[in-house]
C-alpha positions in Angstrom: 51.1 -34.1 92.2 54.1 -32.4 93.9 55.7 -29.6 91.8 58.8 -29.2 94.1 61.9 -30.5 92.3 64.8 -31.5 94.7 68.1 -31.9 92.9 69.5 -34.2 95.6 66.7 -36.8 95.2 67.7 -40.0 93.3 66.3 -40.2 89.8 64.6 -43.6 90.6 63.0 -44.9 93.7 61.0 -48.1 94.7 57.2 -47.9 94.9 55.1 -50.5 96.7 52.4 -51.2 94.0 49.3 -53.2 93.9 47.6 -54.7 90.8 44.4 -52.7 90.1 43.4 -54.3 86.8 44.5 -56.9 84.3 43.5 -56.7 80.6 44.3 -59.2 77.8 45.1 -57.0 74.8 45.9 -59.8 72.3 47.2 -63.4 72.2 50.7 -62.2 73.3 50.1 -59.0 75.3 48.6 -58.4 78.8 48.3 -54.9 80.3 48.6 -54.7 84.1 47.5 -51.5 85.8 49.4 -50.8 89.1 48.3 -48.5 91.8 50.2 -46.8 94.5 49.5 -43.6 96.5 53.1 -42.5 95.9 52.5 -42.6 92.1 51.4 -39.0 92.5 55.1 -38.2 92.2 55.9 -40.8 89.5 57.9 -39.4 86.5 55.7 -38.3 83.7 58.2 -38.2 80.8 56.5 -41.2 79.1 58.1 -42.1 75.7 60.4 -45.1 76.3 60.8 -44.6 80.0 62.2 -47.7 81.7 61.3 -49.1 85.0 62.5 -52.1 87.0 60.0 -54.7 88.4 60.9 -56.8 91.5 58.9 -59.9 91.1 57.5 -62.0 93.9 59.4 -65.2 95.0 57.8 -68.6 94.9 56.2 -68.0 98.3 54.8 -64.6 97.2 57.2 -62.5 99.2 59.3 -59.6 97.8 62.8 -58.8 98.8 63.2 -55.9 101.2 65.1 -53.2 99.2 64.0 -50.4 101.4 60.7 -49.9 99.6 59.1 -48.8 102.9 62.1 -47.1 104.3 62.1 -43.3 103.7 65.8 -43.0 104.4 66.6 -45.7 101.9 64.3 -44.1 99.3 65.9 -40.7 99.8 69.4 -42.0 99.4 68.7 -44.3 96.5 69.9 -47.4 98.4 67.4 -49.8 96.9 69.9 -51.3 94.3 72.7 -51.9 96.9 70.1 -53.6 99.2 68.9 -55.8 96.3 72.4 -56.9 95.5 73.1 -57.7 99.1 70.1 -60.1 99.4 71.3 -63.8 99.2 70.7 -65.0 95.7 68.1 -67.6 96.7 66.1 -64.9 98.5 66.5 -62.2 95.9 63.4 -61.2 93.9 64.0 -61.4 90.2 64.5 -58.0 88.7 63.3 -57.2 85.2 63.2 -54.1 83.0 60.0 -52.9 81.3 58.7 -49.8 79.6 55.9 -47.7 81.2 52.9 -47.7 78.8 50.8 -45.1 80.6 51.3 -42.8 83.6 48.3 -41.3 85.4 49.5 -39.4 88.5 46.1 -38.0 89.3 44.7 -41.6 89.5 47.9 -42.8 91.2 48.3 -45.5 88.4 50.7 -46.7 85.8 50.2 -49.3 83.0 52.8 -51.9 82.0 52.3 -54.1 79.0 53.8 -57.6 79.2 54.6 -60.2 76.5 53.0 -63.5 77.6 53.6 -65.9 74.7 54.9 -69.5 75.2 58.4 -68.5 76.3 57.7 -65.3 78.2 60.2 -65.6 81.0 59.5 -64.9 84.8 57.8 -61.5 84.3 55.6 -62.7 81.4 54.6 -65.8 83.4 53.8 -63.6 86.4 51.7 -61.3 84.2 49.8 -64.2 82.6 48.6 -65.2 86.1 48.3 -61.7 87.6 45.2 -60.8 89.5 43.8 -57.7 91.3 45.3 -57.2 94.7 48.7 -58.7 94.1 51.7 -56.7 95.2 54.9 -55.9 93.4 57.7 -53.4 93.7 58.1 -50.9 90.8 61.4 -49.0 90.7 60.6 -46.0 88.6 61.4 -42.3 88.1 60.7 -39.7 90.8 59.2 -36.6 89.3 60.6 -34.5 92.2 64.2 -35.3 91.0 65.8 -33.1 88.4 67.2 -36.4 86.9 63.8 -38.1 86.5 64.3 -38.4 82.7 67.4 -40.6 83.0 65.5 -43.7 81.9 64.8 -42.4 78.4 66.7 -43.4 75.2 64.5 -41.6 72.7 66.5 -38.4 71.8 65.3 -37.3 68.3 66.6 -33.7 68.6 65.5 -31.6 65.6 64.5 -34.6 63.5 61.2 -34.4 61.6 61.6 -37.8 59.9 61.7 -40.8 62.2 62.2 -44.5 61.7 61.2 -46.8 64.5 61.5 -50.6 64.6 61.4 -53.4 67.0 60.0 -56.7 68.1 57.2 -57.4 70.6 59.4 -56.3 73.5 59.7 -52.9 72.0 56.0 -52.5 71.2 55.1 -50.7 74.4 57.9 -48.1 73.9 57.2 -47.6 70.2 53.5 -47.3 71.0 54.0 -44.7 73.7 56.4 -42.7 71.4 54.0 -42.7 68.5 51.1 -41.5 70.6 53.2 -38.7 72.1 54.4 -37.2 68.7 52.7 -34.3 67.0 51.0 -34.9 63.6 53.7 -32.9 61.8 56.4 -35.5 62.5 56.7 -38.0 59.6 57.2 -41.5 61.0 57.7 -45.0 59.7 57.3 -47.7 62.4 57.8 -51.4 61.9 56.8 -53.8 64.7 57.3 -57.5 64.5 54.9 -59.5 66.7 54.3 -63.2 67.2 50.9 -63.4 65.5 48.4 -61.5 63.3 46.2 -61.0 66.3 48.9 -59.0 68.1 48.5 -55.9 65.9 47.3 -53.4 68.5 45.2 -50.3 67.9 47.1 -47.1 68.5 46.0 -43.5 68.8 48.5 -42.1 66.3 48.1 -39.5 63.5 47.8 -40.5 59.9 51.3 -39.2 59.2 52.6 -42.0 61.3 52.8 -45.1 59.0 52.7 -48.1 61.3 53.4 -51.6 59.9 52.7 -54.6 62.0 54.7 -57.7 60.9 53.3 -61.0 62.2 56.2 -63.4 62.6 54.0 -66.6 62.7 56.4 -69.5 61.9 59.3 -67.4 60.6 62.6 -67.0 62.5 62.7 -64.3 65.0 63.7 -61.0 63.4 63.8 -62.3 59.8 60.6 -60.5 58.6 61.6 -57.3 60.5 65.0 -57.3 58.8 63.3 -57.9 55.4 60.9 -55.0 56.0 63.8 -52.6 56.9 65.7 -53.7 53.8 62.7 -52.8 51.7 62.4 -49.4 53.5 66.1 -48.6 52.9 65.8 -49.6 49.2 62.9 -47.1 48.8 64.4 -44.3 50.9 67.7 -43.6 49.4 67.0 -39.8 49.5 66.3 -40.0 53.2 69.5 -41.9 53.9 71.6 -39.6 51.7 70.4 -36.5 53.7 71.2 -38.3 56.9 74.7 -39.3 55.8 77.7 -38.8 58.2 79.6 -35.6 57.5 82.9 -37.5 57.6 84.1 -41.1 57.6 83.0 -42.9 60.7 84.3 -45.9 62.5 81.6 -48.4 63.5 82.7 -51.0 66.1 81.5 -54.5 65.4 80.2 -55.6 68.8 80.0 -59.2 69.9 76.2 -59.8 70.3 76.8 -62.7 72.8 79.2 -60.7 75.0 78.9 -57.0 74.5 76.1 -54.6 75.5 74.1 -53.8 72.4 73.0 -50.4 73.5 73.6 -46.8 72.3 71.3 -43.9 72.6 73.1 -40.7 71.4 72.0 -37.5 72.9 69.9 -35.0 70.8 71.6 -34.3 67.5 70.9 -31.8 64.8 69.4 -33.2 61.5 66.1 -34.1 59.9 66.4 -37.9 60.4 66.5 -40.1 63.5 66.1 -43.9 63.9 65.3 -45.8 67.1 65.6 -49.6 67.2 65.0 -52.0 70.1 64.4 -55.7 70.6 66.4 -58.9 70.3 70.1 -58.0 70.3 71.3 -59.8 67.1 68.4 -58.4 65.1 68.9 -54.9 66.4 72.6 -55.1 65.5 71.7 -56.1 62.0 69.3 -53.1 61.6 71.9 -50.7 62.9 74.5 -52.0 60.5 72.0 -51.7 57.7 71.6 -48.0 58.3 75.1 -47.0 59.5 77.6 -49.3 57.8 75.6 -49.9 54.5 73.5 -46.8 54.3 76.1 -44.4 55.6 73.7 -42.8 58.1 75.4 -40.7 60.8 75.7 -43.0 63.8 74.7 -40.0 66.0 71.2 -40.3 64.5 70.7 -44.0 65.3 69.7 -45.3 68.7 69.7 -49.0 69.2 68.9 -51.1 72.3 69.3 -54.8 72.6 66.6 -55.5 75.1 67.3 -59.3 75.2 69.3 -62.1 73.6 67.7 -65.0 71.8 68.2 -68.1 74.0 69.2 -66.1 77.0 67.3 -64.7 80.0 67.7 -61.0 80.8 70.8 -60.3 82.7 69.9 -59.1 86.2 71.8 -55.9 86.8 
C-alpha cells in the first residue's frame, strides 16, 4: 500500500470494483466482497466509514463518473459528473458502511440488508454474483482528509452507548471490533428477526444486546430497551450532564437532516445512534432533553426515513 500522503488529493475517489464473493450471513444480511487493484490505497480508518455505491442500471451499465479517468479522479470530479448525467441514465447512488478493509488483498466487504423491503441496493445484493461490476466511491488513504467519512468521535470517553437498527449493524459491529477491552460499552441493535443476531469478535466488556423486531413496529423495541438502560444508568447520565443549560432544536423528521456528529469532546461518556430517523430522534431526545446529557457527547445519524427512499445527494 502507498504510504505517500498528498494533501491536494480529494478525500474520496471512485473505484471500479468487481464482486469476488457473496455470503449470506442471516435471513436479512448479505456480505459482498469487492475487489479492485486500486483498493491498495483504500482508506483504512474503518469504524463507521461511509462509502457511496453506484448501482447498475436495468441494462447492467454504470454511469460514467470518471471512474477510469485519472484526471477526474485526481480532481474529485466524480460527483459533478454524476449530477450532470440525465436522470433516466443516472446510476442510483446509495450510502453504506465499510465492514472490512483489506488493502493487501485489494478487497473490502460491505454488508447489505436484504429483507422484503430492502430498496435498490438490497435488491441488487440479494441477486449479486461473482464477477459483477459496481463503482465504489470511497476514501483515498493517500489524502490527508481520508477520514472525512467518519462520524464516530468518542474523544476521551471510556463508557460508550451504541444503538441502531439493522442499517447501523455494520457500523456498530466494526466499531465494537475496533475498540480495546478497557472500554466499557453497551450496544443495542434492533434487527428484523432472531436469526439476524450476528457473531461479533468483541471483548467481554462490550455488552451487546440483539433485539429482534419480529412483528413489532420499527424502532419500538429499541426505544424500550434504551428507556430501560436510562432508568438503570442514572449515575452515568449524571456524570455526562451538560455543564450549563443547553438549547436542543426540535428538528422536523420529515424535512430536516437528522444528523449530528460532534467532534471529539472531553468526558467519560459518549453515545452514538444511527438508523431510522424518527427512532434516532427519539433516542437522542431521551438522552439530551430528558436525561440532561451534554449534546456534545451524543452523535446521531438518521440513515433513512420510514416510508421514504434514501435521498440521492
